[in-house]
C-alpha positions in Angstrom: 16.6 23.0 11.9 13.4 21.0 12.0 10.8 22.2 9.5 7.2 22.2 10.7 4.7 20.1 9.0 2.0 22.1 7.3 -0.7 20.4 9.4 1.0 21.4 12.6 -1.7 24.0 13.4 -4.2 21.1 13.4 -2.3 18.5 15.3 -0.1 20.6 17.5 -2.1 23.8 18.0 -0.9 26.5 20.5 -4.4 28.1 20.6 -7.8 26.6 20.2 -11.3 28.1 20.0 -14.5 26.0 20.4 -17.5 27.3 18.4 -20.6 26.1 20.2 -19.1 25.8 23.6 -21.9 25.7 26.1 -23.0 24.9 29.7 -25.7 22.6 28.4 -25.0 19.0 29.4 -26.3 17.4 26.2 -24.4 19.8 23.9 -21.4 18.6 21.9 -19.6 21.9 22.5 -20.0 21.3 26.2 -18.3 17.9 26.1 -15.5 19.2 23.8 -14.6 22.1 26.1 -14.7 19.8 29.1 -12.4 17.3 27.4 -9.9 20.1 26.5 -9.8 21.2 30.1 -9.7 17.8 31.6 -7.0 16.7 29.1 -4.7 19.5 30.4 -4.3 21.3 27.1 -1.0 23.2 27.3 -2.0 26.1 24.9 -4.6 28.9 25.1 -8.2 27.9 25.1 -11.2 30.0 24.1 -15.0 29.5 23.9 -17.1 31.0 21.2 -20.8 31.6 22.0 -22.5 35.0 21.7 -24.7 34.2 24.7 -21.9 34.0 27.3 -18.8 35.9 28.4 -17.4 32.8 30.2 -18.1 29.1 29.7 -16.9 26.5 32.2 -14.4 29.0 33.5 -13.0 29.7 30.0 -13.1 33.2 28.4 -16.0 33.3 25.8 -16.3 35.6 22.8 -19.2 36.2 20.4 -17.1 35.4 17.3 -13.6 34.0 16.5 -12.8 37.4 15.1 -13.1 38.8 18.7 -10.5 36.5 20.1 -7.5 38.7 21.1 -4.9 36.5 19.4 -4.4 34.5 16.2 -5.9 31.0 16.4 -4.3 27.8 15.2 -7.3 25.6 15.4 -11.1 26.2 15.6 -13.4 23.3 16.6 -16.9 23.8 15.3 -19.9 22.1 16.9 -23.0 24.1 15.6 -25.7 23.5 13.0 -24.4 22.8 9.5 -26.1 25.7 7.8 -24.2 28.2 9.9 -20.8 26.7 9.2 -19.8 28.4 5.9 -20.1 31.9 7.5 -18.1 30.7 10.6 -15.4 29.4 8.3 -15.3 32.8 6.6 -14.9 34.5 10.0 -12.1 32.0 10.8 -10.4 33.1 7.6 -10.6 36.7 8.4 -9.3 36.0 11.9 -6.2 34.2 10.5 -7.1 30.7 11.7 -5.2 27.9 10.0 -7.3 24.8 10.6 -10.8 23.7 11.6 -12.5 20.6 12.9 -16.1 20.3 11.9 -18.0 17.9 14.1 -21.5 18.7 12.7 -23.4 16.4 10.3 -25.8 17.6 7.6 -23.6 17.8 4.6 -23.2 15.6 1.5 -24.5 12.5 3.3 -27.9 14.2 3.5 -28.5 14.8 -0.3 -28.2 17.7 -2.7 -28.8 20.6 -0.3 -26.2 19.2 2.1 -23.8 18.7 -0.8 -24.2 22.3 -1.9 -23.6 23.5 1.7 -20.4 21.4 1.8 -19.2 22.9 -1.5 -19.8 26.4 -0.1 -17.9 25.5 3.1 -14.9 24.1 1.2 -14.7 27.0 -1.3 -14.6 29.4 1.6 -12.0 27.4 3.4 -9.8 27.2 0.3 -10.1 30.9 -0.3 -8.7 31.5 3.2 -6.2 28.5 3.1 -7.9 26.8 6.0 -7.6 23.0 6.3 -10.6 21.1 7.4 -11.0 17.9 9.3 -14.5 16.4 8.9 -17.3 17.2 8.7 -19.3 14.6 10.7 -16.2 13.6 12.7 -15.4 12.9 16.4 -12.3 15.1 16.3 -8.7 14.5 17.3 -6.7 13.5 20.4 -3.0 14.1 21.0 -2.7 12.8 24.6 0.9 13.9 25.2 0.0 17.5 24.3 -3.2 17.4 26.4 -5.2 17.9 23.2 -8.6 16.2 23.4 -10.7 18.0 20.8 -13.4 15.3 20.7 -16.8 14.7 22.2 -15.8 11.2 23.3 -16.3 10.3 26.9 -12.9 9.8 28.5 -9.4 10.3 27.0 -6.6 8.2 25.6 -3.5 7.3 27.4 -0.2 8.7 25.9 1.5 6.1 23.8 3.1 5.3 20.5 0.1 4.2 18.3 -1.3 6.6 15.8 -5.0 5.7 15.0 -6.8 7.1 12.0 -10.5 6.2 11.5 -13.3 7.0 9.2 -15.7 6.0 12.0 -16.1 8.1 15.1 -18.1 5.3 16.8 -15.2 2.9 16.3 -12.8 5.5 17.9 -14.9 5.6 21.0 -15.1 1.8 21.2 -11.3 1.4 20.9 -10.7 4.2 23.4 -13.0 2.5 25.9 -11.0 -0.7 25.5 -7.6 0.9 25.5 -7.5 2.5 28.9 -8.1 -0.6 31.1 -5.7 -2.5 28.8 -3.0 0.1 29.2 -2.7 0.8 25.5 -1.7 4.4 24.6 -1.9 6.5 21.6 0.2 9.3 20.0 -2.9 10.4 18.1 -6.5 9.5 17.5 -7.9 11.1 14.4 -11.5 10.8 13.3 -11.7 11.7 9.6 -15.5 11.7 9.3 -16.6 12.5 5.7 -13.1 13.6 4.7 -14.3 16.5 2.5 -10.8 18.0 2.8 -8.2 16.1 4.8 -8.2 12.4 4.0 -6.1 9.4 4.9 -3.3 10.5 2.7 -2.5 13.7 4.5 -3.2 12.3 8.0 -0.7 9.5 7.2 1.9 11.9 6.0 1.7 13.7 9.3 2.1 10.4 11.2 5.2 9.6 9.1 6.9 12.8 10.4 5.6 12.5 13.9 8.3 11.3 16.3 5.7 10.3 18.9 4.2 7.7 16.5 5.9 4.3 16.3 3.1 2.3 14.7 -0.1 3.3 12.8 -3.6 1.8 12.9 -6.3 2.6 10.3 -10.0 1.9 10.1 -11.0 2.2 6.4 -14.4 2.3 4.8 -13.6 3.7 1.4 -10.8 5.5 -0.5 -11.3 8.8 -2.3 -7.9 9.3 -3.9 -6.2 5.9 -4.5 -2.9 7.4 -5.8 -2.4 9.6 -2.7 -3.7 6.8 -0.4 -1.2 4.3 -1.8 1.5 6.9 -1.9 1.1 7.8 1.8 0.5 4.2 2.9 3.7 3.0 1.2 5.7 5.9 2.6 4.4 5.2 6.1 4.9 1.5 5.9 8.6 2.0 4.9 9.4 3.5 8.3 6.6 2.3 10.7 4.4 -0.8 11.0 0.9 0.0 9.6 -2.1 -2.1 10.4 -5.7 -1.6 9.1 -9.2 -2.9 9.2 -11.2 -2.4 6.0 -14.9 -2.9 6.0 -17.3 -3.2 3.0 -15.9 -6.5 2.0 -19.1 -7.6 0.4 -21.5 -5.8 -2.0 -24.2 -5.2 0.6 -21.7 -3.6 3.0 -20.1 -1.6 0.2 -23.5 0.1 -0.4 -23.7 1.0 3.3 -20.1 2.5 3.1 -21.1 4.6 0.1 -24.0 6.1 2.0 -21.9 6.6 5.1 -18.8 8.3 3.7 -19.5 8.8 0.1 -16.1 7.1 -0.7 -15.6 4.5 -3.4 -15.1 1.0 -2.1 -14.1 -1.2 -5.1 -13.6 -4.9 -5.0 -12.3 -6.2 -1.7 -9.8 -8.6 -3.3 -8.2 -5.7 -5.1 -8.0 -3.7 -1.9 -6.3 -6.7 -0.3 -3.7 -6.8 -3.0 -3.1 -3.1 -2.7 -2.4 -3.1 1.0 -0.2 -6.1 0.8 1.8 -4.3 -1.9 2.0 -1.3 0.4 3.7 -3.3 3.1 0.6 -3.2 5.4 -1.0 -5.7 7.7 -4.7 -6.2 7.2 -6.9 -7.3 10.1 -10.6 -8.3 9.9 -12.2 -7.7 13.2 -11.9 -5.7 16.4 -10.7 -8.7 18.3 -7.7 -9.0 16.0 -7.1 -5.2 16.2 -7.1 -5.3 20.0 -4.7 -8.3 20.0 -2.4 -6.7 17.5 -2.5 -3.4 19.5 -1.4 -5.3 22.6 1.3 -7.1 20.7 2.6 -3.9 19.1 2.5 -2.1 22.4 4.7 -4.9 23.8 7.0 -4.6 20.8 6.1 -8.1 19.4 8.1 -8.3 16.3 8.2 -11.6 14.3 10.9 -11.9 11.7 9.3 -14.6 9.5 6.3 -16.9 9.4 7.7 -20.4 10.5 5.8 -21.2 13.7 6.6 -23.8 16.3 3.8 -25.1 18.6 4.5 -26.5 22.0 1.5 -28.2 23.8 0.7 -30.7 26.5 -2.4 -31.8 24.7 -2.4 -33.4 21.2 -5.9 -32.2 20.3 -5.3 -28.4 21.0 -2.0 -28.6 19.1 -3.8 -30.1 16.1 -6.4 -27.3 16.3 -3.6 -24.7 16.2 -1.9 -26.5 13.3 -5.2 -26.6 11.4 -5.7 -22.9 11.8 -2.1 -22.3 10.7 -2.7 -24.3 7.6 -5.9 -22.3 6.9 -3.8 -19.1 7.0 -0.9 -20.4 5.1 1.5 -20.3 8.1 4.1 -23.1 7.7 5.0 -25.1 10.8 8.7 -24.9 11.4 10.8 -27.9 10.2 13.1 -28.5 13.1 16.8 -28.7 12.5 18.7 -31.9 13.7 20.2 -29.9 16.5 16.8 -28.9 17.8 15.5 -32.5 17.6 18.5 -33.8 19.5 17.8 -31.4 22.4 14.1 -32.3 22.4 14.9 -36.0 22.4 17.2 -35.5 25.3 14.7 -33.6 27.4 11.3 -35.3 26.5 10.0 -38.8 27.0 10.5 -41.2 24.2 6.8 -41.0 23.3 6.8 -37.3 22.5 5.4 -36.3 19.1 8.9 -36.1 17.4 7.7 -33.3 15.3 5.9 -30.0 15.2 3.6 -29.5 17.1 5.8 -30.5 20.0 3.5 -32.6 22.3 5.3 -32.6 25.7 2.5 -35.0 26.9 -0.1 -34.5 29.5 2.1 -35.2 32.5 4.6 -32.5 31.5 5.9 -30.5 34.5 7.7 -27.1 34.6 11.1 -28.4 33.7 9.9 -30.4 30.7 8.1 -27.3 29.4 11.2 -25.2 30.1 13.5 -27.6 28.2 11.2 -27.7 25.2 10.7 -24.0 25.1 14.5 -23.3 25.3 15.3 -25.9 22.6 12.7 -24.5 20.1 13.5 -20.8 20.8 17.2 -21.6 20.0 16.3 -23.5 16.9 17.6 -22.0 13.5 14.5 -22.7 11.5 12.0 -21.1 13.9 10.6 -17.6 13.6 8.1 -17.7 16.4 6.8 -20.0 19.2 3.2 -20.6 20.4 3.1 -22.3 23.8 -0.1 -24.0 24.8 -1.2 -25.5 28.1 -4.3 -27.3 29.2 -4.6 -27.6 33.0 -3.9 -31.3 33.5 -2.8 -32.9 36.8 1.0 -32.5 36.5 0.9 -29.0 35.0 1.3 -25.9 37.2 0.2 -23.1 34.9 1.6 -20.3 37.1 5.1 -22.0 37.3 5.1 -22.8 33.6 4.2 -19.1 32.9 7.1 -17.9 35.1 9.5 -20.3 33.3 8.3 -19.2 29.9 8.6 -15.5 30.8 12.2 -16.1 31.9 13.1 -17.9 28.7 11.4 -15.3 26.5 13.4 -12.4 28.0 16.6 -14.0 26.7 15.2 -14.9 23.3 15.2 -13.0 20.0 12.0 -14.6 18.8 8.4 -13.7 19.6 6.3 -15.9 21.8 2.5 -16.1 21.9 0.6 -18.2 24.5 -2.7 -20.1 24.7 -3.4 -21.3 28.2 -6.8 -22.9 27.9 -9.4 -23.1 30.7 -10.2 -20.3 33.2 -9.9 -20.6 37.0 -6.6 -22.5 37.2 -4.8 -20.4 34.5 -6.0 -16.9 35.5 -2.8 -16.1 37.4 -0.7 -17.3 34.5 -2.5 -15.0 32.1 -2.0 -12.0 34.5 1.8 -12.8 34.5 1.8 -12.8 30.7 0.0 -9.5 30.5 2.5 -8.0 32.9 5.4 -9.3 30.8 3.9 -8.1 27.5 3.5 -11.6 26.1 0.2 -12.0 24.1 -2.1 -14.6 25.6 -5.3 -16.2 24.5 -8.0 -18.6 25.7 -8.3 -20.5 22.5 -5.7 -21.6 19.8 -7.2 -19.9 16.7 -6.8 -16.2 17.6 -3.3 -16.9 18.9 -2.3 -18.3 15.5 -4.2 -15.4 13.8 -2.1 -12.8 15.7 1.1 -14.5 14.7 -0.1 -14.7 11.1 -1.2 -11.0 10.9 1.9 -9.5 12.4 4.3 -11.9 10.6 2.6 -10.9 7.3 4.3 -7.6 7.9 7.6 -9.0 6.9 6.3 -10.6 3.7 4.5 -7.5 2.7 7.6 -5.4 3.4 9.4 -7.4 0.7 6.6 -6.5 -1.7 6.8 -2.9 -0.7 10.5 -2.8 -1.4 10.0 -3.8 -5.0 10.3 -0.8 -7.4 9.7 -2.3 -10.9 10.7 -0.4 -14.0 8.2 0.6 -16.6 10.0 -1.4 -19.3 12.4 -4.4 -19.3 15.9 -3.7 -20.6 16.0 -6.7 -22.9 14.2 -6.7 -26.3 12.1 -3.6 -25.7 8.6 -3.6 -27.0 7.3 -1.6 -30.0 5.1 0.8 -28.1 4.4 2.9 -31.1 3.1 0.0 -33.1 0.7 -1.0 -30.3 -0.5 2.6 -29.9 -1.2 2.8 -33.7 -3.4 -0.4 -33.5 -5.4 1.1 -30.6 -5.7 4.5 -32.2 -6.9 3.0 -35.5 -9.7 1.1 -33.7 -10.7 4.1 -31.6 -10.8 6.3 -34.7 -13.2 3.8 -36.2 -15.3 4.2 -33.1 -14.5 0.6 -32.0 -13.6 -0.1 -28.4 -13.4 -3.9 -28.6 -10.4 -4.9 -30.6 -10.7 -8.1 -32.7 -8.5 -11.1 -32.1 -6.0 -10.2 -34.7 -5.6 -6.6 -33.4 -5.4 -7.9 -29.8 -2.7 -10.3 -30.7 -0.8 -7.7 -32.7 -0.5 -5.6 -29.6 0.7 -8.6 -27.6 3.2 -9.3 -30.3 4.4 -5.7 -30.1 5.2 -6.4 -26.5 7.1 -9.6 -27.4 4.5 -12.0 -26.0 4.4 -15.2 -28.0 1.1 -15.7 -29.9 -0.5 -18.2 -32.1 -0.6 -16.4 -35.4 -4.3 -15.6 -36.4 -6.0 -14.7 -39.6 -9.7 -14.0 -40.2 -11.7 -15.6 -43.0 -14.9 -14.0 -44.2 -16.1 -17.0 -46.3 -15.8 -20.7 -46.3 -13.6 -20.6 -49.4 -11.3 -18.1 -47.8 -11.2 -20.2 -44.7 -9.9 -23.2 -46.8 -7.3 -21.1 -48.6 -6.0 -19.7 -45.3 -6.0 -23.1 -43.6 -3.9 -24.5 -46.4 -1.4 -21.6 -46.1 -1.2 -22.0 -42.3 -0.9 -25.7 -42.5 -3.3 -28.3 -41.2 -4.5 -29.1 -38.5 -6.0 -25.7 -37.5 -8.4 -24.3 -35.0 -11.3 -22.0 -35.9 -13.1 -19.5 -33.7 -15.9 -17.0 -34.1 -14.6 -13.4 -34.4 -17.2 -11.1 -32.8 -17.0 -8.2 -30.4 -20.3 -9.4 -28.9 -19.3 -12.9 -28.0 -17.1 -13.1 -24.9 -17.2 -16.9 -24.2 -16.9 -18.5 -27.6 -17.2 -22.1 -26.5 -20.5 -21.5 -24.8 -22.2 -20.7 -28.1 -20.5 -23.4 -30.2 -18.1 -20.8 -31.6 -14.9 -23.0 -31.5 -13.7 -26.0 -33.5 -10.4 -27.6 -32.7 -8.0 -30.0 -34.6 -9.5 -29.6 -38.1 -7.4 -31.9 -40.2 -8.9 -31.5 -43.6 -10.1 -28.7 -45.9 -13.5 -30.4 -46.0 -13.7 -30.2 -42.2 -12.7 -26.5 -42.4 -15.5 -25.8 -44.8 -18.1 -27.7 -42.7 -16.9 -26.1 -39.4 -17.2 -22.6 -41.0 -20.9 -23.1 -41.8 -21.7 -24.8 -38.4 -20.0 -22.1 -36.4 -21.8 -19.3 -38.2 -25.2 -21.0 -37.9 -24.7 -21.9 -34.2 -23.6 -18.4 -33.2 -26.4 -16.7 -35.2 -28.9 -18.9 -33.5 -27.5 -18.3 -30.0 -26.8 -14.6 -30.6 -28.9 -13.3 -33.5 -27.9 -9.7 -32.7 -24.2 -10.3 -32.6 -22.0 -8.6 -35.1 -19.7 -11.2 -36.8 -16.4 -10.1 -38.4 -15.7 -13.6 -39.7 -13.9 -16.7 -38.3 -10.4 -16.6 -36.9 -8.1 -19.4 -38.1 -4.8 -20.3 -36.4 -2.5 -23.3 -36.2 -3.6 -26.0 -33.8 -1.4 -25.7 -30.8 -0.2 -29.2 -29.6 1.3 -29.2 -26.2 0.7 -32.6 -24.5 2.1 -31.2 -21.2 0.5 -27.8 -21.5 -1.5 -26.2 -18.8 -4.2 -23.7 -19.7 -3.9 -20.4 -17.8 -5.6 -17.0 -17.8 -3.9 -13.7 -17.6 -6.1 -10.6 -17.5 -6.1 -6.8 -16.9 -9.1 -4.8 -15.8 -9.9 -1.5 -14.1 -10.9 -1.3 -10.5 -13.0 1.9 -9.8 -10.6 2.8 -6.9 -7.1 1.5 -7.7 -7.2 1.5 -11.5 -5.6 -1.3 -13.6 -5.0 -4.6 -11.9 -3.5 -7.8 -13.3 -5.3 -11.1 -12.7 -3.9 -14.7 -13.0 -5.3 -18.1 -12.6 -6.6 -21.2 -14.3 -7.7 -20.8 -17.9 -9.9 -22.6 -20.4 -13.6 -23.1 -19.9 -13.3 -23.4 -16.1 -12.1 -19.8 -15.5 -15.6 -18.3 -14.7 -16.8 -21.4 -12.8 -13.8 -21.7 -10.4 -13.0 -18.0 -10.2 -9.5 -19.0 -9.2 -7.5 -15.9 -9.7 -4.8 -14.0 -7.9 -4.6 -10.3 -8.1 -1.7 -7.8 -8.2 -1.3 -4.1 -8.8 1.1 -3.2 -11.6 3.9 -2.5 -12.2 5.5 -6.0 -11.7 9.0 -7.2 -11.5 10.3 -10.8 -11.3 9.8 -11.0 -7.6 6.2 -9.7 -7.8 5.4 -11.9 -10.8 6.5 -14.9 -8.8 4.5 -13.8 -5.8 1.4 -13.4 -8.1 1.9 -17.0 -9.4 2.4 -18.4 -5.9 -0.7 -16.7 -4.7 -3.0 -18.6 -7.1 -4.4 -22.1 -6.5 -3.2 -23.1 -10.0 0.4 -22.8 -9.0 0.3 -26.2 -7.4 0.1 -27.9 -10.8 2.7 -25.8 -12.5 5.4 -27.9 -10.9 5.8 -31.6 -11.8 2.2 -32.9 -11.9 0.7 -36.3 -13.0 3.8 -37.4 -15.0 4.1 -33.9 -16.6 7.3 -32.0 -16.2 7.3 -28.6 -14.5 6.4 -25.7 -16.8 9.0 -23.1 -18.0 8.5 -20.7 -15.1 10.8 -18.1 -16.7 8.6 -18.0 -19.8 5.4 -17.5 -17.6 7.0 -14.8 -15.5 8.1 -13.0 -18.7 4.5 -13.0 -20.0 3.4 -11.4 -16.8 6.2 -8.8 -17.0 5.2 -8.0 -20.5 1.5 -7.6 -19.6 2.7 -5.3 -16.8 4.5 -3.2 -19.4 1.4 -3.0 -21.5 -0.5 -1.7 -18.5 2.1 1.0 -17.8 2.5 2.2 -21.4 -1.0 1.8 -22.8 -3.4 3.9 -20.6 -6.1 3.4 -23.3 -6.2 -0.3 -22.5 -9.2 -0.8 -20.1 -9.4 -4.6 -20.2 -7.3 -7.5 -21.4 -8.3 -11.2 -21.5 -5.7 -13.8 -22.4 -7.4 -17.2 -22.2 -6.0 -19.6 -22.7 -2.3 -19.0 -22.3 -0.8 -22.5 -22.8 2.4 -23.1 -20.9 4.6 -26.2 -20.8 8.2 -27.1 -20.3 9.2 -25.4 -23.5 7.5 -22.1 -23.2 4.2 -20.2 -23.4 1.9 -19.2 -26.2 -1.3 -17.1 -26.3 -4.0 -18.9 -28.0 -6.8 -16.4 -27.6 -6.9 -12.7 -26.5 -9.3 -9.8 -26.3 -8.6 -6.1 -25.6 -11.0 -3.4 -24.7 -9.8 0.2 -25.2 -11.1 3.7 -24.6 -10.0 7.3 -25.1 -8.1 8.9 -22.3 -7.2 12.6 -21.7 -3.4 13.2 -21.8 -1.8 14.4 -18.5 1.7 15.6 -17.5 2.2 12.3 -15.7 2.5 9.4 -18.2 1.6 7.0 -15.4 -1.4 8.9 -14.1 -3.7 6.0 -14.7 -1.9 3.8 -12.2 -2.1 3.6 -8.4 1.6 2.9 -8.0 4.1 4.8 -10.0 6.7 2.5 -11.7 10.4 3.1 -11.6 10.9 5.9 -14.2 13.5 4.1 -16.3 13.0 6.6 -19.2 14.7 9.2 -17.0 18.1 7.4 -17.0 20.8 9.4 -18.8 24.6 9.2 -19.3 27.3 11.9 -19.3 30.9 11.7 -20.2 33.1 14.4 -18.5 36.1 15.9 -20.3 38.6 13.4 -18.7 36.6 10.5 -20.2 34.9 9.4 -17.0 31.4 8.0 -17.7 28.7 9.1 -15.3 25.2 7.6 -15.0 22.4 9.9 -13.7 19.4 7.9 -12.8 16.4 7.9 -10.4 17.3 6.3 -7.0 16.2 2.8 -6.2 15.7 0.9 -2.9 18.7 -1.2 -3.8 20.8 1.9 -3.5 20.6 1.9 0.4 24.2 0.7 0.7 25.8 3.1 -1.8 23.7 6.0 -0.4 24.9 5.3 3.2 28.5 5.0 2.0 28.2 8.3 0.0 27.1 10.2 3.1 29.7 8.5 5.3 32.5 9.8 3.0 31.2 13.4 2.8 33.3 16.0 4.7 31.9 17.5 7.9 31.2 20.8 6.1 29.3 19.1 3.2 27.2 17.1 5.8 26.4 20.2 7.7 25.3 22.2 4.7 23.1 19.3 3.5 21.7 17.9 6.7 22.6 20.6 9.2 24.3 17.8 11.1 27.8 16.3 11.0 26.6 12.8 11.9 29.0 9.9 11.0 26.3 7.5 9.8 22.8 8.0 8.4 20.3 6.4 10.7 18.7 3.3 9.1 15.3 4.8 9.0 16.7 7.8 7.1 18.5 5.5 4.6 15.1 3.9 3.9 13.4 7.2 3.6 16.0 8.5 1.1 16.1 5.4 -1.1 12.6 4.0 -1.1 10.9 7.0 -2.5 7.5 7.5 -4.1 8.1 8.7 -7.6 4.7 10.3 -7.7 5.4 12.8 -4.9 9.2 13.1 -5.1 12.2 12.4 -7.2 15.9 11.8 -6.4 18.6 11.4 -9.0 21.9 9.8 -8.1 25.1 10.3 -10.1 27.2 7.2 -10.2 30.6 6.1 -11.6 32.2 2.6 -11.7 35.2 2.3 -9.4 37.1 -1.0 -9.5 34.0 -2.7 -10.9 31.7 -1.4 -8.3 29.0 1.3 -8.7 29.8 4.3 -6.5 27.6 7.3 -5.8 29.2 10.7 -6.3 26.1 13.0 -6.0 22.4 13.2 -5.4 19.7 15.8 -6.1 16.1 15.4 -5.0 12.8 17.2 -4.8 9.7 16.6 -2.8 6.3 18.0 -4.0 4.7 20.4 -1.5 1.1 19.9 -0.3 -0.1 22.6 -2.7 0.7 20.2 -5.6 2.2 23.2 -7.5 5.7 23.6 -6.0 8.5 21.4 -4.8 11.4 21.7 -2.4 14.9 20.6 -3.6 18.2 19.5 -2.0 21.5 18.6 -3.6 24.9 17.3 -2.4 28.0 16.3 -4.4 30.9 14.3 -3.2 33.8 16.5 -2.1 36.1 15.0 -4.8 33.6 15.9 -7.5 32.8 19.5 -6.6 33.8 22.2 -9.1 33.5 19.8 -12.0 30.1 20.7 -13.3 28.3 17.7 -11.7 26.0 19.8 -9.5 24.9 21.9 -12.5 24.2 18.7 -14.5 22.2 17.1 -11.7 20.2 20.3 -11.1 19.5 20.6 -14.9 18.0 17.0 -14.9 16.1 17.7 -11.7 14.6 21.0 -12.9 13.6 19.5 -16.2 11.8 16.6 -14.5 9.9 18.9 -12.2 9.0 21.1 -15.1 7.7 18.1 -17.2 5.7 17.0 -14.2 3.8 20.3 -14.4 5.2 21.9 -11.3 5.2 25.7 -11.3 7.9 26.5 -8.7 11.0 25.0 -7.1 11.9 26.1 -3.6 15.1 25.9 -1.6 16.2 26.5 2.0 19.8 27.5 2.5 22.1 28.5 5.3 23.0 32.2 5.0 26.7 31.4 5.4 26.7 28.9 2.6 28.0 31.5 0.1 29.0 28.9 -2.6 25.5 27.4 -2.7 23.8 30.8 -2.7 25.9 31.9 -5.8 25.2 28.6 -7.5 21.4 28.7 -7.1 21.3 32.4 -8.2 23.2 31.4 -11.4 20.4 28.9 -12.0 17.8 31.6 -11.7 16.6 31.2 -8.1 15.4 34.4 -6.5 16.6 34.7 -2.9 15.0 36.3 0.1 15.5 36.3 3.9 13.5 34.0 6.1 11.3 36.3 8.2 11.6 34.0 11.2 15.3 33.1 11.1 18.2 35.3 10.1 20.4 32.3 9.5 18.2 31.1 6.7 17.8 32.1 3.1 14.8 31.1 1.0 15.0 30.6 -2.8 12.3 30.3 -5.5 12.7 29.3 -9.1 9.8 29.7 -11.6 9.6 26.5 -13.7 7.0 27.6 -16.2 8.4 30.9 -17.5 
């Protein structure tokens, strides 16, 4: 049994009414009705207009309430002020969804915003879902659904396109038809007052017609839902997007257009990489990627080989590859041997492979074959300039023949025009991407090969806490609570370092002196030499105002420095509140590198972690890499590699490489702080000094603020960490130890093995299918879950030193956000031993703690054992009104 998605009435309607349908040529309703007719809509179509009984040969009624059958979808193209009353009529008529094309709502000011609120309140009262307002509409070509006012229609295909801009939809549609690119769906979100990217993406995930997804993004309203849906989609289908508003001026334009928050572009970039998504930057790249995806262009890595008959064009391609961080493939000895045997002695003997200007078809063929078969190559770019010996058409034919037998993608750049026109046509027909210049060809390979790197980031599911030497979270919370109770949001250096120490981050011990005499006493206790720094919540960059003295080797120097620092800071910042002077031992690390680690809040995606060069150059260089927490070791390493400073963390100028494990551990601990301390709004560690022996924090500053408690302890984060706190253990009467824990992506193998070993009956009752193997896409779907929207607990035991799954229970939160639907299956060998009840107990408690009100279940009527079991748990059963073979169960979680 395949359950219908709750947005099916919108995306797969069986009956549609168009409010505002007309015979007037310039009316939007006229175009929509014509498009629905021309598209060959397979359902019932009605026009709504009190002035007509028939419009364009379609039956017309004065109101949606007069239509003689229940409507799935109502398309509204009338003046904005009339729409709330029309939505009310739709509700009374039983309509499920509406598309509002009209403008004149929040984007126009207060009056429009009030009108929009009225419309939404009415829709929610009637449980009507709304697409828009101010949108182009939707297309579902295979269903004949063209509920848009675009001129022309889309070809059926496998790309799902979701856009916040109707104008961009029309531009892409205009390009797509002559280029034979088809779509499963085209969705214009408009102002997204109700349905946003999150829900549209969720439908695309479940839509079998959609194989890849394109997004045009201007701003994000709900980061958690956006990231949740984006990550879920990218786990099963390639997702590409264009995001505009990359600069402050453009961001302001986006805010006025959609009303959505934009945030910092570098943060958005980090978010989509973490979501396993490919980001594009212009329509040219989008069109190229569309063509490539439509041709099933699938790189498996990013090592590129370039074959060219001109040295200059090959260097241009290599330069662009270097700009984009695409490594040129390092050929294996076997590849070089084949190339040496096939090419003249004067060939380039490296990558790019210059087959020389007199290369003929056979020389090209031999080079292409050798490189495609090479073990260190992930993709090949073949270039040709129309020189005397080259026959572009014959080279194209040879290339197409070799590409058919290869398992690696090929992209081409045949430069020139008249002589290479026929070759380009051949490439188009064979589905091989082709370009006139080197740069966009390399960019295409870069963007789509990035999919594989980003997929590795997506698969990471970090825990909220590390298992070794857990932090003292309560101590850190007490420090923050004390400061907030004293109405202080900026913690002093001692307090900031105390929190770092609570999370096991090495610090330079700091004490604060409030007089010159106290400074000398403390310096004597710490041990000379010492460093002294101003301690003031109003001074961010201490060095800029003379607030730092280093390497003070005598008590006299300490006394003098105390007076000089105070005088200098008071002169530069007379209004600054000064707590005293912080004194700490002088850190001596001859091979030390000064780094910066920070945390701050993005207005869209919440807390982010920044990393880069520290010291006084941090603001000037702005060298920082960005990652969304939570981190694990893989993500911490990726963050380090993404920064420019990473190049001098290895052996550098006679200095040994730094202790990378110590640096990674600091980043992991900072990630823990972000997860567990929602009060922390900002953290600056600068400098963090790292050398071959380890890391130490020399200076730190934390900003905190009060937060409202929620049922979700990680509500402040865009990505929910692995809920390690939900791991539990159970020993059954025979002494067997069972671990019950949330599922992880790494469980794919044991999950597949578990289902493989189930009996046919157990498989049927769980999946309504007796399949031998879980399809790979389903394994991914079951193990790479979003802990914000669903939960799955696996029960495992150790068998011959190997972890083995013996049961799994899961729930998925329903669209109402108040209820969830569960499923459970236990290994046949472990049934009747209390495991199912134990799993359900953990699952129910987790759903209850999350704040859900109800848990629902769907059961086969002949599954007597399951029906008795859920009734014993308190589920109330009823018959499915549409299917006698199905029973529905509901459990109240908040009684």
